[in-house]
C-alpha positions as CSV (number, residue, x, y, z in Angstrom):
1,M,109.4,114.6,99.7
2,T,105.7,115.6,99.7
3,T,104.4,116.5,103.1
4,Y,100.9,117.1,104.6
5,G,100.0,118.2,108.1
6,T,96.8,118.5,110.0
7,A,95.8,119.2,113.6
8,A,92.9,118.6,116.0
9,G,93.4,120.7,119.2
10,A,96.4,119.4,121.0
11,V,96.8,116.5,118.6
12,T,98.8,116.8,115.3
13,L,99.7,114.3,112.6
14,D,102.1,115.0,109.7
15,Y,102.7,112.8,106.7
16,A,105.5,112.5,104.1
17,T,106.0,110.2,101.1
18,P,109.0,107.9,101.2
19,D,111.8,108.0,98.7
20,E,110.5,106.9,95.3
21,S,112.7,103.7,95.4
22,L,110.8,102.6,98.6
23,R,107.2,103.1,97.4
24,D,106.7,99.4,96.6
25,F,107.5,98.7,100.2
26,L,106.2,101.6,102.3
27,S,103.1,103.7,102.3
28,V,103.7,107.0,104.1
29,F,105.9,108.2,107.0
30,Y,104.0,110.0,109.8
31,E,104.7,111.9,113.0
32,F,101.9,111.8,115.6
33,R,102.0,114.1,118.6
34,A,99.4,114.5,121.4
35,N,100.1,117.1,124.1
36,V,97.6,115.6,126.5
37,P,97.9,113.5,129.7
38,L,95.8,110.7,128.2
39,F,95.0,109.9,124.6
40,E,92.3,107.4,123.7
41,D,90.9,106.7,120.3
42,V,90.1,103.9,117.8
43,E,92.1,103.0,114.7
44,R,90.3,101.3,111.9
45,A,91.5,98.2,110.0
46,D,94.7,99.0,108.3
47,L,98.1,98.0,106.9
48,A,100.9,96.7,109.1
49,Q,102.9,99.5,110.8
50,F,106.5,100.0,111.9
51,R,106.4,102.5,114.8
52,F,108.8,104.3,117.2
53,V,107.0,105.5,120.3
54,L,109.4,108.2,121.4
55,K,107.3,109.6,124.3
56,G,104.3,108.0,126.0
57,K,103.3,104.6,127.2
58,G,100.3,102.8,125.9
59,R,98.4,99.7,124.9
60,Y,96.2,98.3,122.2
61,T,92.9,96.5,122.5
62,F,92.4,94.5,119.3
63,T,89.2,93.7,117.6
64,D,89.1,90.2,119.2
65,G,89.4,91.7,122.7
66,V,93.1,90.9,123.2
67,V,94.9,93.7,125.1
68,M,98.7,94.1,124.5
69,A,101.2,96.7,125.7
70,A,102.6,98.9,123.0
71,P,106.4,98.3,122.8
72,A,108.6,101.4,122.4
73,I,109.7,100.1,119.0
74,Q,107.0,98.0,117.4
75,I,105.7,96.1,114.5
76,L,102.0,96.3,114.4
77,G,100.5,93.6,112.2
78,P,97.8,94.1,109.6
79,S,94.4,94.7,111.3
80,T,91.0,93.3,110.3
81,G,88.9,95.5,112.5
82,P,89.0,98.5,114.9
83,T,91.8,98.7,117.4
84,A,91.4,100.8,120.6
85,V,94.4,102.8,121.5
86,R,95.2,104.1,125.0
87,V,98.4,106.1,125.6
88,E,99.5,108.0,128.7
89,G,100.9,111.3,127.3
90,P,102.4,113.4,126.2
91,V,102.8,111.3,123.0
92,D,105.4,111.5,120.3
93,M,105.4,108.8,117.7
94,F,107.1,108.3,114.4
95,G,106.1,105.5,112.1
96,V,105.5,104.2,108.6
97,G,103.0,101.9,107.0
98,L,104.3,98.6,105.7
99,L,102.9,97.6,102.3
100,P,102.6,93.8,101.7
101,A,105.8,93.8,99.5
102,G,107.5,95.6,102.4
103,W,106.5,92.9,104.8
104,G,108.0,90.3,102.4
105,A,111.2,92.3,102.1
106,L,111.7,92.9,105.8
107,L,110.2,89.9,107.6
108,D,110.7,86.2,107.2
109,F,107.4,85.1,108.8
110,E,103.8,85.3,107.6
111,A,101.9,88.5,108.1
112,S,99.0,86.3,109.2
113,V,101.0,85.4,112.4
114,L,100.7,89.0,113.4
115,V,97.2,90.0,112.3
116,N,95.6,92.1,115.1
117,R,98.8,91.8,117.2
118,V,101.9,93.8,118.0
119,I,105.5,92.7,118.8
120,D,108.7,94.4,119.9
121,A,110.7,95.2,116.7
122,T,114.0,94.8,118.6
123,D,113.2,91.1,119.0
124,V,113.3,90.8,115.2
125,F,115.9,93.4,114.2
126,G,118.0,93.7,117.3
127,T,118.8,96.5,119.7
128,R,120.5,98.6,117.1
129,L,117.0,100.1,116.5
130,N,117.5,101.8,119.9
131,V,120.2,103.9,118.2
132,T,117.7,104.9,115.5
133,A,115.1,105.7,118.2
134,Q,117.6,108.1,119.9
135,A,118.4,109.7,116.5
136,L,114.7,110.3,115.9
137,R,114.4,111.9,119.4
138,D,117.4,114.1,118.7
139,A,116.1,115.2,115.2
140,G,115.2,118.9,115.0
141,S,112.4,118.5,112.5
142,F,109.9,116.1,110.9
143,E,112.0,116.3,107.7
144,E,115.1,115.1,109.6
145,R,113.1,112.2,111.0
146,V,111.9,111.3,107.5
147,A,115.5,111.3,106.3
148,I,116.4,108.9,109.1
149,G,113.4,106.7,108.2
150,N,114.3,106.6,104.6
151,A,117.9,105.6,105.4
152,L,116.8,102.8,107.7
153,A,114.3,101.5,105.2
154,Q,116.9,101.6,102.4
155,E,119.3,99.5,104.5
156,M,116.6,97.0,105.5
157,V,115.0,96.6,102.1
158,A,118.4,96.0,100.5
159,R,118.2,92.6,102.1
160,D,114.8,91.9,100.5
161,R,113.8,88.4,101.8
162,G,110.6,87.9,99.9
163,G,110.7,89.1,96.3
164,A,107.0,89.9,96.8
165,S,106.6,93.0,94.6
166,A,105.5,91.2,91.4
167,F,102.8,89.2,93.2
168,T,101.5,92.1,95.4
169,R,101.2,94.4,92.3
170,I,98.9,91.7,90.8
171,V,96.8,91.5,94.0
172,D,96.6,95.3,94.3
173,Q,95.3,95.5,90.7
174,W,92.9,92.7,91.4
175,L,91.5,94.5,94.5
176,A,91.1,97.7,92.5
177,S,89.5,96.0,89.6
178,S,86.1,95.5,91.2
179,P,84.3,96.0,94.5
180,S,83.8,92.2,94.7
181,P,86.5,90.6,92.6
182,E,86.4,86.9,92.0
183,V,89.3,84.8,93.5
184,E,89.5,82.8,90.3
185,E,90.4,86.1,88.4
186,L,93.4,86.5,90.8
187,V,94.4,82.9,90.2
188,R,94.4,83.4,86.5
189,A,96.3,86.8,86.7
190,S,99.0,85.4,89.1
191,G,99.6,82.2,87.1
192,V,99.8,80.1,90.3
193,S,97.4,77.7,91.9
194,R,94.5,78.8,94.1
195,R,96.3,77.2,97.1
196,Q,99.4,79.2,96.4
197,V,97.4,82.4,96.0
198,E,95.8,81.8,99.4
199,R,99.2,81.1,100.9
200,Y,100.9,84.1,99.4
201,C,98.1,86.5,100.4
202,K,98.4,85.3,104.0
203,R,102.2,85.6,103.8
204,F,102.2,89.2,102.6
205,Y,98.8,90.6,103.4
206,G,97.9,88.6,106.5
207,S,94.5,87.5,105.2
208,P,93.1,85.3,102.4
209,P,91.9,87.0,99.2
210,K,88.1,87.1,100.0
211,L,88.7,88.8,103.3
212,L,91.1,91.3,101.6
213,A,88.5,92.2,99.1
214,R,85.9,92.8,101.9
215,K,88.3,94.9,103.8
216,Y,89.3,97.1,100.9
217,R,85.7,97.5,99.7
218,A,84.6,98.6,103.1
219,L,87.5,101.0,103.7
220,K,87.1,102.6,100.3
221,A,83.4,103.2,101.0
222,A,84.2,104.6,104.4
223,I,86.8,107.1,102.9
224,S,84.2,108.2,100.4
225,L,81.6,108.8,103.1
226,A,84.1,110.7,105.3
227,K,85.2,112.9,102.4
228,G,81.6,113.6,101.3
229,Q,82.4,112.1,97.9
230,G,79.8,109.3,97.8
231,V,76.0,109.1,97.9
232,T,75.1,106.3,100.3
233,Q,72.8,104.4,98.0
234,D,75.4,104.5,95.2
235,L,78.0,103.1,97.6
236,V,75.5,100.4,98.7
237,D,75.0,99.5,95.0
238,D,78.7,99.3,94.5
239,G,79.4,95.8,95.7
240,F,77.2,95.4,98.8
241,Y,74.1,93.1,98.9
242,D,71.9,95.7,100.6
243,Q,72.0,98.5,103.1
244,S,72.2,96.2,106.1
245,H,75.2,94.5,104.6
246,F,76.7,97.9,103.8
247,I,76.3,99.0,107.5
248,R,77.6,95.7,108.9
249,E,80.7,95.7,106.7
250,I,81.6,99.3,107.4
251,K,81.2,98.8,111.1
252,H,83.2,95.6,111.1
253,F,86.3,97.2,109.6
254,T,86.1,100.7,111.0
255,G,84.2,100.3,114.3
256,L,81.7,103.0,113.1
257,T,78.4,102.9,111.3
258,P,78.1,104.9,108.1
259,G,76.0,107.5,110.0
260,K,78.7,107.9,112.6
261,I,81.4,108.3,110.0
262,T,79.6,111.2,108.4
263,E,78.6,112.8,111.8
264,E,81.2,111.8,114.5
265,F,84.4,110.6,112.9
266,S,87.0,110.1,115.5
267,V,90.1,112.3,115.9
268,L,92.5,109.7,114.5
269,A,90.1,108.9,111.6
270,K,89.9,112.6,110.7
271,L,93.6,113.0,110.9
272,T,94.4,109.9,108.8
273,L,92.2,111.2,105.9
274,K,95.1,113.4,104.9
275,R,97.1,110.5,103.7
276,T,94.5,110.0,100.9
277,E,95.8,113.3,99.3
278,F,99.2,111.8,98.1
279,E,98.3,111.5,94.4
280,E,101.8,110.2,93.6
281,L,101.2,107.0,95.5
282,A,99.4,103.9,94.2
283,P,95.6,104.3,94.0
284,L,94.9,101.5,96.4
285,I,96.9,103.3,99.1
286,I,95.2,106.7,98.8
287,R,91.7,105.3,98.4
288,T,91.8,103.3,101.6
């Protein structure tokens, strides 16, 4: 297990890689703590998440304006824009990112149903998750929590419902192949019809291929800006029509303009940069 930690005042976020056998299904485990009476911030567009809120009570305001209470044990669908988070603290949360193949393995409904939405995970997996939540509360360290998370994931993935890994590897390679990959290239690589490609992308990723390509292009550029690794004009030239298009896309998926990213990155955004340091994970995960 490789771990990274970072802090911002009373707010801390620790990461750990899942067991190697789970890396087709999960991105990274994380433990978020905020020793404050009220925590408010914005999460950028991201993967689906499986979260246990062990302390605190909050809500999400999604990019389309819909406000939903955050269940104590939750599945947060893939997001296509910034999500405002408001939690009455202190906050203690343990979670893991669900990769598209993980969605296919764990859930028998399309990811598109839950885009920019959240549901109570016990409605899907039953109240036995409350036992896991208590074990996470009782755990004496982040490492113990990760062990609990790995054991739960191994049990759940063993029932793999979707067989999605082969298709999602092709999509991930397609997304990484170019800033603006053509859908027809994905159709050829996958060996299925365009209609099936669209359906499978909605099933496992929550969005059609063109939107996926836009999302990952914008997030990759935003990460480069935040880490000081990219010259703005070079990033504009790498798949965007012009600077206006670059600014619009970055803001659409992160909630911030490129200038704000380099000057006033939010607490959560700064903390989440640490997950890009896990070199043993797939490039698509650590670049976005």
